[in-house]
mmCIF file of the N, C-alpha and C atoms, coordinates in Angstrom:
data_MODEL
# 
_entry.id   MODEL 
# 
loop_
_atom_site.group_PDB 
_atom_site.id 
_atom_site.type_symbol 
_atom_site.label_atom_id 
_atom_site.label_alt_id 
_atom_site.label_comp_id 
_atom_site.label_asym_id 
_atom_site.label_entity_id 
_atom_site.label_seq_id 
_atom_site.pdbx_PDB_ins_code 
_atom_site.Cartn_x 
_atom_site.Cartn_y 
_atom_site.Cartn_z 
_atom_site.occupancy 
_atom_site.B_iso_or_equiv 
_atom_site.pdbx_formal_charge 
_atom_site.auth_seq_id 
_atom_site.auth_comp_id 
_atom_site.auth_asym_id 
_atom_site.auth_atom_id 
_atom_site.pdbx_PDB_model_num 
ATOM 1   N N  . UNK A 1 1  ? 0.850   -1.176 0.000  1.00 0.00 ? 1  UNK A N  1 
ATOM 2   C CA . UNK A 1 1  ? 0.000   0.000  0.000  1.00 0.00 ? 1  UNK A CA 1 
ATOM 3   C C  . UNK A 1 1  ? 0.893   1.235  0.000  1.00 0.00 ? 1  UNK A C  1 
ATOM 4   N N  . UNK A 1 2  ? 0.564   2.231  -0.786 1.00 0.00 ? 2  UNK A N  1 
ATOM 5   C CA . UNK A 1 2  ? 1.395   3.429  -0.852 1.00 0.00 ? 2  UNK A CA 1 
ATOM 6   C C  . UNK A 1 2  ? 1.242   4.245  0.432  1.00 0.00 ? 2  UNK A C  1 
ATOM 7   N N  . UNK A 1 3  ? 2.204   5.119  0.696  1.00 0.00 ? 3  UNK A N  1 
ATOM 8   C CA . UNK A 1 3  ? 2.170   5.935  1.912  1.00 0.00 ? 3  UNK A CA 1 
ATOM 9   C C  . UNK A 1 3  ? 0.991   6.888  1.893  1.00 0.00 ? 3  UNK A C  1 
ATOM 10  N N  . UNK A 1 4  ? 0.640   7.432  0.718  1.00 0.00 ? 4  UNK A N  1 
ATOM 11  C CA . UNK A 1 4  ? -0.482  8.363  0.631  1.00 0.00 ? 4  UNK A CA 1 
ATOM 12  C C  . UNK A 1 4  ? -1.781  7.670  0.995  1.00 0.00 ? 4  UNK A C  1 
ATOM 13  N N  . UNK A 1 5  ? -1.984  6.462  0.500  1.00 0.00 ? 5  UNK A N  1 
ATOM 14  C CA . UNK A 1 5  ? -3.206  5.722  0.816  1.00 0.00 ? 5  UNK A CA 1 
ATOM 15  C C  . UNK A 1 5  ? -3.214  5.353  2.292  1.00 0.00 ? 5  UNK A C  1 
ATOM 16  N N  . UNK A 1 6  ? -2.071  4.925  2.813  1.00 0.00 ? 6  UNK A N  1 
ATOM 17  C CA . UNK A 1 6  ? -1.979  4.581  4.228  1.00 0.00 ? 6  UNK A CA 1 
ATOM 18  C C  . UNK A 1 6  ? -2.299  5.799  5.090  1.00 0.00 ? 6  UNK A C  1 
ATOM 19  N N  . UNK A 1 7  ? -1.816  6.980  4.687  1.00 0.00 ? 7  UNK A N  1 
ATOM 20  C CA . UNK A 1 7  ? -2.099  8.200  5.452  1.00 0.00 ? 7  UNK A CA 1 
ATOM 21  C C  . UNK A 1 7  ? -3.588  8.496  5.429  1.00 0.00 ? 7  UNK A C  1 
ATOM 22  N N  . UNK A 1 8  ? -4.239  8.302  4.278  1.00 0.00 ? 8  UNK A N  1 
ATOM 23  C CA . UNK A 1 8  ? -5.682  8.521  4.201  1.00 0.00 ? 8  UNK A CA 1 
ATOM 24  C C  . UNK A 1 8  ? -6.431  7.570  5.118  1.00 0.00 ? 8  UNK A C  1 
ATOM 25  N N  . UNK A 1 9  ? -5.975  6.319  5.184  1.00 0.00 ? 9  UNK A N  1 
ATOM 26  C CA . UNK A 1 9  ? -6.629  5.333  6.037  1.00 0.00 ? 9  UNK A CA 1 
ATOM 27  C C  . UNK A 1 9  ? -6.474  5.656  7.509  1.00 0.00 ? 9  UNK A C  1 
ATOM 28  N N  . UNK A 1 10 ? -5.419  6.394  7.884  1.00 0.00 ? 10 UNK A N  1 
ATOM 29  C CA . UNK A 1 10 ? -5.155  6.713  9.280  1.00 0.00 ? 10 UNK A CA 1 
ATOM 30  C C  . UNK A 1 10 ? -5.912  7.942  9.767  1.00 0.00 ? 10 UNK A C  1 
ATOM 31  N N  . UNK A 1 11 ? -6.549  8.660  8.886  1.00 0.00 ? 11 UNK A N  1 
ATOM 32  C CA . UNK A 1 11 ? -7.251  9.877  9.293  1.00 0.00 ? 11 UNK A CA 1 
ATOM 33  C C  . UNK A 1 11 ? -8.416  9.543  10.212 1.00 0.00 ? 11 UNK A C  1 
ATOM 34  N N  . UNK A 1 12 ? -8.648  10.447 11.155 1.00 0.00 ? 12 UNK A N  1 
ATOM 35  C CA . UNK A 1 12 ? -9.762  10.265 12.084 1.00 0.00 ? 12 UNK A CA 1 
ATOM 36  C C  . UNK A 1 12 ? -10.987 10.988 11.555 1.00 0.00 ? 12 UNK A C  1 
ATOM 37  N N  . UNK A 1 13 ? -12.128 10.768 12.196 1.00 0.00 ? 13 UNK A N  1 
ATOM 38  C CA . UNK A 1 13 ? -13.352 11.466 11.815 1.00 0.00 ? 13 UNK A CA 1 
ATOM 39  C C  . UNK A 1 13 ? -13.210 12.969 11.937 1.00 0.00 ? 13 UNK A C  1 
ATOM 40  N N  . UNK A 1 14 ? -12.400 13.430 12.895 1.00 0.00 ? 14 UNK A N  1 
ATOM 41  C CA . UNK A 1 14 ? -12.202 14.869 13.075 1.00 0.00 ? 14 UNK A CA 1 
ATOM 42  C C  . UNK A 1 14 ? -11.545 15.474 11.844 1.00 0.00 ? 14 UNK A C  1 
ATOM 43  N N  . UNK A 1 15 ? -10.590 14.772 11.240 1.00 0.00 ? 15 UNK A N  1 
ATOM 44  C CA . UNK A 1 15 ? -9.947  15.271 10.027 1.00 0.00 ? 15 UNK A CA 1 
ATOM 45  C C  . UNK A 1 15 ? -10.932 15.301 8.871  1.00 0.00 ? 15 UNK A C  1 
ATOM 46  N N  . UNK A 1 16 ? -11.731 14.276 8.767  1.00 0.00 ? 16 UNK A N  1 
ATOM 47  C CA . UNK A 1 16 ? -12.710 14.184 7.692  1.00 0.00 ? 16 UNK A CA 1 
ATOM 48  C C  . UNK A 1 16 ? -13.700 15.342 7.751  1.00 0.00 ? 16 UNK A C  1 
ATOM 49  N N  . UNK A 1 17 ? -14.102 15.715 8.944  1.00 0.00 ? 17 UNK A N  1 
ATOM 50  C CA . UNK A 1 17 ? -15.101 16.775 9.119  1.00 0.00 ? 17 UNK A CA 1 
ATOM 51  C C  . UNK A 1 17 ? -14.477 18.099 9.541  1.00 0.00 ? 17 UNK A C  1 
ATOM 52  N N  . UNK A 1 18 ? -13.184 18.249 9.337  1.00 0.00 ? 18 UNK A N  1 
ATOM 53  C CA . UNK A 1 18 ? -12.482 19.444 9.789  1.00 0.00 ? 18 UNK A CA 1 
ATOM 54  C C  . UNK A 1 18 ? -13.020 20.742 9.215  1.00 0.00 ? 18 UNK A C  1 
ATOM 55  N N  . UNK A 1 19 ? -13.561 20.721 8.014  1.00 0.00 ? 19 UNK A N  1 
ATOM 56  C CA . UNK A 1 19 ? -14.087 21.927 7.369  1.00 0.00 ? 19 UNK A CA 1 
ATOM 57  C C  . UNK A 1 19 ? -15.588 22.107 7.626  1.00 0.00 ? 19 UNK A C  1 
ATOM 58  N N  . UNK A 1 20 ? -16.146 21.259 8.453  1.00 0.00 ? 20 UNK A N  1 
ATOM 59  C CA . UNK A 1 20 ? -17.586 21.285 8.706  1.00 0.00 ? 20 UNK A CA 1 
ATOM 60  C C  . UNK A 1 20 ? -17.865 21.620 10.161 1.00 0.00 ? 20 UNK A C  1 
ATOM 61  N N  . UNK A 1 21 ? -19.006 22.229 10.424 1.00 0.00 ? 21 UNK A N  1 
ATOM 62  C CA . UNK A 1 21 ? -19.396 22.538 11.793 1.00 0.00 ? 21 UNK A CA 1 
ATOM 63  C C  . UNK A 1 21 ? -20.851 22.144 12.019 1.00 0.00 ? 21 UNK A C  1 
ATOM 64  N N  . UNK A 1 22 ? -21.163 21.838 13.249 1.00 0.00 ? 22 UNK A N  1 
ATOM 65  C CA . UNK A 1 22 ? -22.523 21.428 13.610 1.00 0.00 ? 22 UNK A CA 1 
ATOM 66  C C  . UNK A 1 22 ? -23.434 22.646 13.694 1.00 0.00 ? 22 UNK A C  1 
ATOM 67  N N  . UNK A 1 23 ? -24.711 22.384 13.764 1.00 0.00 ? 23 UNK A N  1 
ATOM 68  C CA . UNK A 1 23 ? -25.688 23.469 13.912 1.00 0.00 ? 23 UNK A CA 1 
ATOM 69  C C  . UNK A 1 23 ? -25.457 24.185 15.241 1.00 0.00 ? 23 UNK A C  1 
ATOM 70  N N  . UNK A 1 24 ? -25.181 23.433 16.302 1.00 0.00 ? 24 UNK A N  1 
ATOM 71  C CA . UNK A 1 24 ? -24.906 24.048 17.609 1.00 0.00 ? 24 UNK A CA 1 
ATOM 72  C C  . UNK A 1 24 ? -23.704 24.985 17.532 1.00 0.00 ? 24 UNK A C  1 
ATOM 73  N N  . UNK A 1 25 ? -22.638 24.518 16.886 1.00 0.00 ? 25 UNK A N  1 
ATOM 74  C CA . UNK A 1 25 ? -21.421 25.328 16.789 1.00 0.00 ? 25 UNK A CA 1 
ATOM 75  C C  . UNK A 1 25 ? -21.663 26.598 15.978 1.00 0.00 ? 25 UNK A C  1 
ATOM 76  N N  . UNK A 1 26 ? -22.398 26.489 14.872 1.00 0.00 ? 26 UNK A N  1 
ATOM 77  C CA . UNK A 1 26 ? -22.666 27.668 14.052 1.00 0.00 ? 26 UNK A CA 1 
ATOM 78  C C  . UNK A 1 26 ? -23.566 28.645 14.795 1.00 0.00 ? 26 UNK A C  1 
ATOM 79  N N  . UNK A 1 27 ? -24.569 28.132 15.480 1.00 0.00 ? 27 UNK A N  1 
ATOM 80  C CA . UNK A 1 27 ? -25.458 29.006 16.250 1.00 0.00 ? 27 UNK A CA 1 
ATOM 81  C C  . UNK A 1 27 ? -24.652 29.788 17.283 1.00 0.00 ? 27 UNK A C  1 
ATOM 82  N N  . UNK A 1 28 ? -23.751 29.113 17.973 1.00 0.00 ? 28 UNK A N  1 
ATOM 83  C CA . UNK A 1 28 ? -22.917 29.793 18.971 1.00 0.00 ? 28 UNK A CA 1 
ATOM 84  C C  . UNK A 1 28 ? -22.019 30.833 18.299 1.00 0.00 ? 28 UNK A C  1 
ATOM 85  N N  . UNK A 1 29 ? -21.445 30.474 17.162 1.00 0.00 ? 29 UNK A N  1 
ATOM 86  C CA . UNK A 1 29 ? -20.545 31.377 16.438 1.00 0.00 ? 29 UNK A CA 1 
ATOM 87  C C  . UNK A 1 29 ? -21.273 32.644 15.990 1.00 0.00 ? 29 UNK A C  1 
ATOM 88  N N  . UNK A 1 30 ? -22.528 32.506 15.558 1.00 0.00 ? 30 UNK A N  1 
ATOM 89  C CA . UNK A 1 30 ? -23.309 33.649 15.067 1.00 0.00 ? 30 UNK A CA 1 
ATOM 90  C C  . UNK A 1 30 ? -24.117 34.328 16.166 1.00 0.00 ? 30 UNK A C  1 
ATOM 91  N N  . UNK A 1 31 ? -24.081 33.778 17.377 1.00 0.00 ? 31 UNK A N  1 
ATOM 92  C CA . UNK A 1 31 ? -24.857 34.307 18.516 1.00 0.00 ? 31 UNK A CA 1 
ATOM 93  C C  . UNK A 1 31 ? -26.353 34.330 18.207 1.00 0.00 ? 31 UNK A C  1 
ATOM 94  N N  . UNK A 1 32 ? -26.820 33.236 17.613 1.00 0.00 ? 32 UNK A N  1 
ATOM 95  C CA . UNK A 1 32 ? -28.248 33.063 17.355 1.00 0.00 ? 32 UNK A CA 1 
ATOM 96  C C  . UNK A 1 32 ? -28.651 31.700 17.901 1.00 0.00 ? 32 UNK A C  1 
ATOM 97  N N  . UNK A 1 33 ? -29.933 31.431 17.937 1.00 0.00 ? 33 UNK A N  1 
ATOM 98  C CA . UNK A 1 33 ? -30.387 30.151 18.477 1.00 0.00 ? 33 UNK A CA 1 
ATOM 99  C C  . UNK A 1 33 ? -30.355 29.046 17.419 1.00 0.00 ? 33 UNK A C  1 
ATOM 100 N N  . UNK A 1 34 ? -30.278 27.839 17.893 1.00 0.00 ? 34 UNK A N  1 
ATOM 101 C CA . UNK A 1 34 ? -30.355 26.668 17.021 1.00 0.00 ? 34 UNK A CA 1 
ATOM 102 C C  . UNK A 1 34 ? -31.704 26.667 16.309 1.00 0.00 ? 34 UNK A C  1 
ATOM 103 N N  . UNK A 1 35 ? -32.753 27.091 17.000 1.00 0.00 ? 35 UNK A N  1 
ATOM 104 C CA . UNK A 1 35 ? -34.085 27.159 16.387 1.00 0.00 ? 35 UNK A CA 1 
ATOM 105 C C  . UNK A 1 35 ? -34.112 28.125 15.203 1.00 0.00 ? 35 UNK A C  1 
ATOM 106 N N  . UNK A 1 36 ? -33.377 29.225 15.314 1.00 0.00 ? 36 UNK A N  1 
ATOM 107 C CA . UNK A 1 36 ? -33.316 30.171 14.190 1.00 0.00 ? 36 UNK A CA 1 
ATOM 108 C C  . UNK A 1 36 ? -32.687 29.506 12.972 1.00 0.00 ? 36 UNK A C  1 
ATOM 109 N N  . UNK A 1 37 ? -31.601 28.798 13.178 1.00 0.00 ? 37 UNK A N  1 
ATOM 110 C CA . UNK A 1 37 ? -30.974 28.082 12.061 1.00 0.00 ? 37 UNK A CA 1 
ATOM 111 C C  . UNK A 1 37 ? -31.924 27.044 11.471 1.00 0.00 ? 37 UNK A C  1 
ATOM 112 N N  . UNK A 1 38 ? -32.676 26.372 12.315 1.00 0.00 ? 38 UNK A N  1 
ATOM 113 C CA . UNK A 1 38 ? -33.658 25.390 11.829 1.00 0.00 ? 38 UNK A CA 1 
ATOM 114 C C  . UNK A 1 38 ? -34.717 26.068 10.966 1.00 0.00 ? 38 UNK A C  1 
ATOM 115 N N  . UNK A 1 39 ? -35.207 27.209 11.429 1.00 0.00 ? 39 UNK A N  1 
ATOM 116 C CA . UNK A 1 39 ? -36.215 27.952 10.645 1.00 0.00 ? 39 UNK A CA 1 
ATOM 117 C C  . UNK A 1 39 ? -35.627 28.404 9.322  1.00 0.00 ? 39 UNK A C  1 
ATOM 118 N N  . UNK A 1 40 ? -34.394 28.911 9.355  1.00 0.00 ? 40 UNK A N  1 
ATOM 119 C CA . UNK A 1 40 ? -33.750 29.356 8.120  1.00 0.00 ? 40 UNK A CA 1 
ATOM 120 C C  . UNK A 1 40 ? -33.612 28.204 7.138  1.00 0.00 ? 40 UNK A C  1 
ATOM 121 N N  . UNK A 1 41 ? -33.271 27.025 7.647  1.00 0.00 ? 41 UNK A N  1 
ATOM 122 C CA . UNK A 1 41 ? -33.141 25.860 6.758  1.00 0.00 ? 41 UNK A CA 1 
ATOM 123 C C  . UNK A 1 41 ? -34.486 25.545 6.111  1.00 0.00 ? 41 UNK A C  1 
ATOM 124 N N  . UNK A 1 42 ? -35.545 25.563 6.904  1.00 0.00 ? 42 UNK A N  1 
ATOM 125 C CA . UNK A 1 42 ? -36.879 25.285 6.385  1.00 0.00 ? 42 UNK A CA 1 
ATOM 126 C C  . UNK A 1 42 ? -37.277 26.301 5.317  1.00 0.00 ? 42 UNK A C  1 
ATOM 127 N N  . UNK A 1 43 ? -36.953 27.565 5.554  1.00 0.00 ? 43 UNK A N  1 
ATOM 128 C CA . UNK A 1 43 ? -37.315 28.638 4.615  1.00 0.00 ? 43 UNK A CA 1 
ATOM 129 C C  . UNK A 1 43 ? -36.283 28.825 3.506  1.00 0.00 ? 43 UNK A C  1 
ATOM 130 N N  . UNK A 1 44 ? -35.166 28.100 3.610  1.00 0.00 ? 44 UNK A N  1 
ATOM 131 C CA . UNK A 1 44 ? -34.081 28.180 2.630  1.00 0.00 ? 44 UNK A CA 1 
ATOM 132 C C  . UNK A 1 44 ? -33.541 29.599 2.493  1.00 0.00 ? 44 UNK A C  1 
ATOM 133 N N  . UNK A 1 45 ? -33.341 30.248 3.635  1.00 0.00 ? 45 UNK A N  1 
ATOM 134 C CA . UNK A 1 45 ? -32.793 31.603 3.620  1.00 0.00 ? 45 UNK A CA 1 
ATOM 135 C C  . UNK A 1 45 ? -31.435 31.680 4.317  1.00 0.00 ? 45 UNK A C  1 
ATOM 136 N N  . UNK A 1 46 ? -31.036 30.665 5.002  1.00 0.00 ? 46 UNK A N  1 
ATOM 137 C CA . UNK A 1 46 ? -29.775 30.672 5.737  1.00 0.00 ? 46 UNK A CA 1 
ATOM 138 C C  . UNK A 1 46 ? -28.651 30.075 4.931  1.00 0.00 ? 46 UNK A C  1 
ATOM 139 N N  . UNK A 1 47 ? -27.531 29.861 5.589  1.00 0.00 ? 47 UNK A N  1 
ATOM 140 C CA . UNK A 1 47 ? -26.398 29.257 4.894  1.00 0.00 ? 47 UNK A CA 1 
ATOM 141 C C  . UNK A 1 47 ? -26.717 27.827 4.467  1.00 0.00 ? 47 UNK A C  1 
ATOM 142 N N  . UNK A 1 48 ? -26.128 27.370 3.372  1.00 0.00 ? 48 UNK A N  1 
ATOM 143 C CA . UNK A 1 48 ? -26.406 26.001 2.912  1.00 0.00 ? 48 UNK A CA 1 
ATOM 144 C C  . UNK A 1 48 ? -25.897 24.974 3.918  1.00 0.00 ? 48 UNK A C  1 
ATOM 145 N N  . UNK A 1 49 ? -26.622 23.884 4.029  1.00 0.00 ? 49 UNK A N  1 
ATOM 146 C CA . UNK A 1 49 ? -26.235 22.831 4.954  1.00 0.00 ? 49 UNK A CA 1 
ATOM 147 C C  . UNK A 1 49 ? -26.483 21.473 4.311  1.00 0.00 ? 49 UNK A C  1 
ATOM 148 N N  . UNK A 1 50 ? -25.926 20.460 4.940  1.00 0.00 ? 50 UNK A N  1 
ATOM 149 C CA . UNK A 1 50 ? -26.171 19.087 4.516  1.00 0.00 ? 50 UNK A CA 1 
ATOM 150 C C  . UNK A 1 50 ? -26.615 18.296 5.733  1.00 0.00 ? 50 UNK A C  1 
ATOM 151 N N  . UNK A 1 51 ? -27.397 17.273 5.477  1.00 0.00 ? 51 UNK A N  1 
ATOM 152 C CA . UNK A 1 51 ? -27.837 16.379 6.546  1.00 0.00 ? 51 UNK A CA 1 
ATOM 153 C C  . UNK A 1 51 ? -27.127 15.049 6.394  1.00 0.00 ? 51 UNK A C  1 
ATOM 154 N N  . UNK A 1 52 ? -26.611 14.566 7.509  1.00 0.00 ? 52 UNK A N  1 
ATOM 155 C CA . UNK A 1 52 ? -26.007 13.241 7.581  1.00 0.00 ? 52 UNK A CA 1 
ATOM 156 C C  . UNK A 1 52 ? -26.759 12.532 8.696  1.00 0.00 ? 52 UNK A C  1 
ATOM 157 N N  . UNK A 1 53 ? -27.714 11.717 8.291  1.00 0.00 ? 53 UNK A N  1 
ATOM 158 C CA . UNK A 1 53 ? -28.605 11.144 9.294  1.00 0.00 ? 53 UNK A CA 1 
ATOM 159 C C  . UNK A 1 53 ? -29.409 12.267 9.919  1.00 0.00 ? 53 UNK A C  1 
ATOM 160 N N  . UNK A 1 54 ? -29.319 12.382 11.227 1.00 0.00 ? 54 UNK A N  1 
ATOM 161 C CA . UNK A 1 54 ? -30.023 13.468 11.925 1.00 0.00 ? 54 UNK A CA 1 
ATOM 162 C C  . UNK A 1 54 ? -29.145 14.692 12.141 1.00 0.00 ? 54 UNK A C  1 
ATOM 163 N N  . UNK A 1 55 ? -27.870 14.566 11.824 1.00 0.00 ? 55 UNK A N  1 
ATOM 164 C CA . UNK A 1 55 ? -26.952 15.694 12.001 1.00 0.00 ? 55 UNK A CA 1 
ATOM 165 C C  . UNK A 1 55 ? -27.065 16.665 10.847 1.00 0.00 ? 55 UNK A C  1 
ATOM 166 N N  . UNK A 1 56 ? -26.996 17.938 11.181 1.00 0.00 ? 56 UNK A N  1 
ATOM 167 C CA . UNK A 1 56 ? -26.973 18.994 10.174 1.00 0.00 ? 56 UNK A CA 1 
ATOM 168 C C  . UNK A 1 56 ? -25.594 19.627 10.250 1.00 0.00 ? 56 UNK A C  1 
ATOM 169 N N  . UNK A 1 57 ? -24.926 19.700 9.108  1.00 0.00 ? 57 UNK A N  1 
ATOM 170 C CA . UNK A 1 57 ? -23.567 20.232 9.062  1.00 0.00 ? 57 UNK A CA 1 
ATOM 171 C C  . UNK A 1 57 ? -23.483 21.393 8.082  1.00 0.00 ? 57 UNK A C  1 
ATOM 172 N N  . UNK A 1 58 ? -22.611 22.330 8.422  1.00 0.00 ? 58 UNK A N  1 
ATOM 173 C CA . UNK A 1 58 ? -22.379 23.509 7.595  1.00 0.00 ? 58 UNK A CA 1 
ATOM 174 C C  . UNK A 1 58 ? -20.903 23.559 7.244  1.00 0.00 ? 58 UNK A C  1 
ATOM 175 N N  . UNK A 1 59 ? -20.593 23.748 5.973  1.00 0.00 ? 59 UNK A N  1 
ATOM 176 C CA . UNK A 1 59 ? -19.203 23.897 5.554  1.00 0.00 ? 59 UNK A CA 1 
ATOM 177 C C  . UNK A 1 59 ? -18.780 25.338 5.822  1.00 0.00 ? 59 UNK A C  1 
ATOM 178 N N  . UNK A 1 60 ? -17.667 25.500 6.477  1.00 0.00 ? 60 UNK A N  1 
ATOM 179 C CA . UNK A 1 60 ? -17.215 26.831 6.894  1.00 0.00 ? 60 UNK A CA 1 
ATOM 180 C C  . UNK A 1 60 ? -17.099 27.800 5.712  1.00 0.00 ? 60 UNK A C  1 
ATOM 181 N N  . UNK A 1 61 ? -16.556 27.350 4.602  1.00 0.00 ? 61 UNK A N  1 
ATOM 182 C CA . UNK A 1 61 ? -16.423 28.215 3.428  1.00 0.00 ? 61 UNK A CA 1 
ATOM 183 C C  . UNK A 1 61 ? -17.772 28.658 2.887  1.00 0.00 ? 61 UNK A C  1 
ATOM 184 N N  . UNK A 1 62 ? -18.749 27.763 2.916  1.00 0.00 ? 62 UNK A N  1 
ATOM 185 C CA . UNK A 1 62 ? -20.087 28.106 2.429  1.00 0.00 ? 62 UNK A CA 1 
ATOM 186 C C  . UNK A 1 62 ? -20.754 29.120 3.351  1.00 0.00 ? 62 UNK A C  1 
ATOM 187 N N  . UNK A 1 63 ? -20.497 28.991 4.651  1.00 0.00 ? 63 UNK A N  1 
ATOM 188 C CA . UNK A 1 63 ? -21.052 29.969 5.606  1.00 0.00 ? 63 UNK A CA 1 
ATOM 189 C C  . UNK A 1 63 ? -20.431 31.338 5.351  1.00 0.00 ? 63 UNK A C  1 
ATOM 190 N N  . UNK A 1 64 ? -19.111 31.384 5.126  1.00 0.00 ? 64 UNK A N  1 
ATOM 191 C CA . UNK A 1 64 ? -18.455 32.663 4.815  1.00 0.00 ? 64 UNK A CA 1 
ATOM 192 C C  . UNK A 1 64 ? -19.034 33.280 3.540  1.00 0.00 ? 64 UNK A C  1 
ATOM 193 N N  . UNK A 1 65 ? -19.224 32.453 2.512  1.00 0.00 ? 65 UNK A N  1 
ATOM 194 C CA . UNK A 1 65 ? -19.811 32.947 1.262  1.00 0.00 ? 65 UNK A CA 1 
ATOM 195 C C  . UNK A 1 65 ? -21.211 33.496 1.497  1.00 0.00 ? 65 UNK A C  1 
ATOM 196 N N  . UNK A 1 66 ? -21.998 32.790 2.298  1.00 0.00 ? 66 UNK A N  1 
ATOM 197 C CA . UNK A 1 66 ? -23.359 33.231 2.598  1.00 0.00 ? 66 UNK A CA 1 
ATOM 198 C C  . UNK A 1 66 ? -23.325 34.564 3.341  1.00 0.00 ? 66 UNK A C  1 
ATOM 199 N N  . UNK A 1 67 ? -22.411 34.695 4.309  1.00 0.00 ? 67 UNK A N  1 
ATOM 200 C CA . UNK A 1 67 ? -22.305 35.960 5.046  1.00 0.00 ? 67 UNK A CA 1 
ATOM 201 C C  . UNK A 1 67 ? -21.942 37.101 4.106  1.00 0.00 ? 67 UNK A C  1 
ATOM 202 N N  . UNK A 1 68 ? -21.025 36.856 3.179  1.00 0.00 ? 68 UNK A N  1 
ATOM 203 C CA . UNK A 1 68 ? -20.663 37.886 2.196  1.00 0.00 ? 68 UNK A CA 1 
ATOM 204 C C  . UNK A 1 68 ? -21.858 38.274 1.332  1.00 0.00 ? 68 UNK A C  1 
ATOM 205 N N  . UNK A 1 69 ? -22.659 37.288 0.957  1.00 0.00 ? 69 UNK A N  1 
ATOM 206 C CA . UNK A 1 69 ? -23.836 37.592 0.132  1.00 0.00 ? 69 UNK A CA 1 
ATOM 207 C C  . UNK A 1 69 ? -24.838 38.429 0.920  1.00 0.00 ? 69 UNK A C  1 
ATOM 208 N N  . UNK A 1 70 ? -24.925 38.204 2.222  1.00 0.00 ? 70 UNK A N  1 
ATOM 209 C CA . UNK A 1 70 ? -25.815 39.003 3.057  1.00 0.00 ? 70 UNK A CA 1 
ATOM 210 C C  . UNK A 1 70 ? -25.313 40.440 3.142  1.00 0.00 ? 70 UNK A C  1 
ATOM 211 N N  . UNK A 1 71 ? -24.001 40.587 3.212  1.00 0.00 ? 71 UNK A N  1 
ATOM 212 C CA . UNK A 1 71 ? -23.391 41.907 3.236  1.00 0.00 ? 71 UNK A CA 1 
ATOM 213 C C  . UNK A 1 71 ? -23.681 42.642 1.925  1.00 0.00 ? 71 UNK A C  1 
ATOM 214 N N  . UNK A 1 72 ? -23.546 41.937 0.799  1.00 0.00 ? 72 UNK A N  1 
ATOM 215 C CA . UNK A 1 72 ? -23.822 42.536 -0.507 1.00 0.00 ? 72 UNK A CA 1 
ATOM 216 C C  . UNK A 1 72 ? -25.282 42.957 -0.624 1.00 0.00 ? 72 UNK A C  1 
ATOM 217 N N  . UNK A 1 73 ? -26.185 42.108 -0.156 1.00 0.00 ? 73 UNK A N  1 
ATOM 218 C CA . UNK A 1 73 ? -27.614 42.437 -0.202 1.00 0.00 ? 73 UNK A CA 1 
ATOM 219 C C  . UNK A 1 73 ? -27.915 43.670 0.633  1.00 0.00 ? 73 UNK A C  1 
ATOM 220 N N  . UNK A 1 74 ? -27.309 43.768 1.808  1.00 0.00 ? 74 UNK A N  1 
ATOM 221 C CA . UNK A 1 74 ? -27.535 44.923 2.691  1.00 0.00 ? 74 UNK A CA 1 
ATOM 222 C C  . UNK A 1 74 ? -27.005 46.194 2.045  1.00 0.00 ? 74 UNK A C  1 
ATOM 223 N N  . UNK A 1 75 ? -25.863 46.096 1.384  1.00 0.00 ? 75 UNK A N  1 
ATOM 224 C CA . UNK A 1 75 ? -25.290 47.274 0.725  1.00 0.00 ? 75 UNK A CA 1 
ATOM 225 C C  . UNK A 1 75 ? -26.184 47.734 -0.424 1.00 0.00 ? 75 UNK A C  1 
ATOM 226 N N  . UNK A 1 76 ? -26.722 46.803 -1.183 1.00 0.00 ? 76 UNK A N  1 
ATOM 227 C CA . UNK A 1 76 ? -27.623 47.168 -2.296 1.00 0.00 ? 76 UNK A CA 1 
ATOM 228 C C  . UNK A 1 76 ? -28.884 47.846 -1.776 1.00 0.00 ? 76 UNK A C  1 
ATOM 229 N N  . UNK A 1 77 ? -29.425 47.317 -0.678 1.00 0.00 ? 77 UNK A N  1 
ATOM 230 C CA . UNK A 1 77 ? -30.637 47.924 -0.094 1.00 0.00 ? 77 UNK A CA 1 
ATOM 231 C C  . UNK A 1 77 ? -30.347 49.330 0.400  1.00 0.00 ? 77 UNK A C  1 
ATOM 232 N N  . UNK A 1 78 ? -29.134 49.553 0.900  1.00 0.00 ? 78 UNK A N  1 
ATOM 233 C CA . UNK A 1 78 ? -28.765 50.868 1.436  1.00 0.00 ? 78 UNK A CA 1 
ATOM 234 C C  . UNK A 1 78 ? -28.312 51.824 0.342  1.00 0.00 ? 78 UNK A C  1 
ATOM 235 N N  . UNK A 1 79 ? -28.261 51.338 -0.895 1.00 0.00 ? 79 UNK A N  1 
ATOM 236 C CA . UNK A 1 79 ? -27.868 52.189 -2.001 1.00 0.00 ? 79 UNK A CA 1 
ATOM 237 C C  . UNK A 1 79 ? -26.379 52.242 -2.231 1.00 0.00 ? 79 UNK A C  1 
ATOM 238 N N  . UNK A 1 80 ? -25.633 51.390 -1.575 1.00 0.00 ? 80 UNK A N  1 
ATOM 239 C CA . UNK A 1 80 ? -24.181 51.354 -1.751 1.00 0.00 ? 80 UNK A CA 1 
ATOM 240 C C  . UNK A 1 80 ? -23.800 50.457 -2.906 1.00 0.00 ? 80 UNK A C  1 
ATOM 241 N N  . UNK A 1 81 ? -22.510 50.291 -3.085 1.00 0.00 ? 81 UNK A N  1 
ATOM 242 C CA . UNK A 1 81 ? -21.902 49.415 -4.108 1.00 0.00 ? 81 UNK A CA 1 
ATOM 243 C C  . UNK A 1 81 ? -22.615 49.492 -5.411 1.00 0.00 ? 81 UNK A C  1 
# 
């Protein structure tokens, strides 16, 4: 077995999900409730997420992109940019 494949086999679940965060973690990071994130998911207005079984995960890069899009929308409403 090559070293690269062996290294991949040795990775833990934490490495696999290193770029992902739970709904609880994102809610804490944004200082909003988990229920708010749930409502946003239902209304499809929040950051994109994926479901793995009952877990809801958010990719950090996608959350950053979503935040930037919210900033752009706010600037357009205010007549900026």
